N, C-alpha and C positions, 0 to 999 in steps of 0.2 A: 400846573402839571409838572413843569420843569423843576420847580422848587421842591415838589414832593419827591421826585426821582433823585434829586441831588441830595436831599436829606437822607433818603434811604441808602444811597451809596456811602454817605459819610458814616452812617451807623454800621454798615457791613465792614467798612475799612477799620473802624474803631475796634469792633469785636475781633477782627483778624489780628490787629496789632496787640491787643490785650492777651489774646490766646497765645501768640508767639512769645510774648514777653514772660508769660507764666511758666514756660517750659525751661527747666534747668538741665544743663548738661551734667549727666551723671558719669563720673570717672571712677571706674573700678580699679582700685589699686591691687596689683598682684602681690599676694603674700610672699614674703621672702621665704625661699625654701631653706629648711634647716637640715644640714647634712647629718645623716645618721652615722653614729660612731660604731664601728664594728670592732668588737674586742677580739683579738686573736687568741686562740686557745693556747694556754700555757701547759706544756707537757712536763710534769715533774717526775724525775727519776727517783724512785724510792731509795732512801739512804738507810742502811742498816742501823738499827738502834741498839742491837745487842748481838751476841754471838748466835743465839738461837734464831734471831731474825735473819742474820746473814745466811745461816744454813738453809732456812726455808726459801730464801731468794735464789740460791745457787745450787741446791742439791740436784735438781733436774738437769742442769747444764753439766754438772760433774758426771752424772750417770750417762748422759749422751756422749761425753768425751770418752768415757770408759768403753762404751760400745764400739766407738770408732778407732780408738788408739790403744786399748787394753791397759790403760793406766787406772789403778784402783780409784774409784770415786772417793773413797775415804782419804786417800793420800792427797788427791787434788783439793778436797775441801779443807783438810787440815793445813795444807800449805797456804791456801787462800786465807784462812783465818789467821795463821801465824804471820805471814808476810805482809798482810794488809791491815793488821790490827782489827780484824772483823769488818773490813770495809771502811774503816774510819781513819786510816792513815793517810798522809798527804799524797802519796803516789796513787792510792786508790781513788781518793776524792778528786784530785786535780788531773790525773792522767789515766784513770780507769785501769791502772796497772796493779793487779792483785797478787802478783807473784814475784815482784822485785826483780824482774828480768831487765838486765842492762842492755845497752844498745848493741854491742857486738856486731857491727856491720849493718845495723838497722838503717833502712832508707826512709822510714816513715817519720812521723812527728816525734819530738823528743822533749824530755823534761830533765832538769838538772837538780840533783838532790844529794845532800851529804849522807854518805854511807860509810864504807870502809875508809874512803878518802873524801875530801871536800868536793862538792859539786860534780859528782859522777853523773854520767849520761844514762838515762833510763828510757825505755820505750813508752810511748804514749798512744792510747787507743781511743777510738770514738765511742766504743761501747764495751762494757765489762765482758760480754760474751766473747769478743775478739781477744781479750786477754786470756780467757780460759782456753780458747782454741790455739792461740800462739804458745801457751804453756805446753800443750800436748805436742805440738809440732816441734818445739824446742827440745823436749825430752826424747822424742821418737826419731829425730834426724841427726842427733849428735853422737858420735862414736863413744864418747866417754860414758854415756848413759845406756849403751847397748846391753850391758849385763843385767840391767834392771828387768828387761823384758824376758829374761830367762826364769825369773821368779814367778811362782803361782800368783795370779792377780788377786787371790783372796788372802795372801800372806802380807798384810800391810806392814808388819814389823821388818820383814826382809827388805821391802821397798824403802822404808824410812831409813834404815841403816845404809842401804845402797846409795841413796841420794847423798848422804853425808860423805861416804867413801869416794863417790864420783866427783865431789867438789862443788855440789850445788850451794852449800852454805859453809861458812867458816866456823860457826858456832859448834863446838864439840858436843853440846847437849842437844843439837838439832833433832836427832832421831828420837830421843826421849820426849821431847816437846811434842813432836808429831804424834807419837804413840799415845801420849797422855791425852791429847785432844781427841783422838779417835775413840779412845775408850770412855772418856768422860761424856762425850756427846753421842756415843753409839753410832759413829759414822760408818762403821763396818757393815751396818745393816743395808746401806746403799749398794755396797759390793754384792751382798747376798741377793738383793733385788735384781741386779743385772745378771748375775751368774746363776741364780736360781738354786743356790746351795748355801750352806753355812760356811763361815769363814774358817780358814786353815788354822787349827790350834797347835800345829806341830812346833811353832817357834814363838808361841805367846806365853812366855814364862814370867817376865818381870812386870811389875805394876807400879809405874811411876805415877805420882800424884802431882797435878799442876794447878796453878791459879792464874787467871787472866786479870791483869791489873786494871782497876777502875779508878776513877777520880777520887783522890783522898788517900789512896793506899800509900804506905811507906814500908820499907823493909822492917822497920821496928814494929809497926802495927801488925804486919803479917807474921812476924816471928812470934808475937804474943798470941795471935789468933790460931796459929798452927803448932804452937808449943815447940818452937825451934829457936835458933839464934840468927842474928843478922849475919854473922860470919859464915854460918852454915849455908844460908841462902845465897850469899855471894859466891861461895865456893862451888855449890851445885850449878849455879847459872853462869859461871865464868865472868862475874861482874867485877869491874875495876872501880866503880863508884856506887854510891847508894841512890843515884838518880833513877827514877822509874818513868816509863811512858805508858799512857793509857792504851790498853790493848796488848801490852807486852805479856808474854807467857812465861811464867816462872815455874821451875821444877821445885817441888817442896820436899820431896824425898826420893830416894832411889834404892830399891831393895835388890 
């Protein structure tokens, strides 16, 4: 009896040992977490690719400035095109300065650029819209430009000539260049949209023709294209050399 019980106990213990030995410890390895890469949104400011593109980008801003400050939108746009080379000049690209306004006591950011003299100080803006607004403030708050605001805002020719007389630019052909741009691109229509009337024709008698320099242009090629001479182009545009810059406005004739 004792031997049977002993044998039975041995069998039970053997089964228990085998059962325990057959169990394997399962270790679950936690998967390494892979950090997600979040790409930041890149905001690209549209860069004008042509004069028409420039006008489409800034015409509404020019009209808004006309409503607030009574400066013809046509004049503002023409100055922007001329001074910034349709938004592709260095001051426009690197400083958002579309009107070539120099520091003159400016306390904001600055950029230095060769102009009438080497490394002159120019104003720098965070956004082109601020350049447009500062242009309006610049003209409307300085005494030497006060006479401009006596002109009818629809008379862009009087404004163009007045800017030159007040000393905005040293180029003696500055008025003709502005007028030519306004008429070539029909910029006076934006004045009409603001004023709700047609432009003032009382002082619109001359019809200068202009050309905006593009890559590959030379005075010689332009003289052949427009049936004139290099000497005539240099005289009309007060040029001292034959070097041209992309975006530069050239007067081709003056009647």
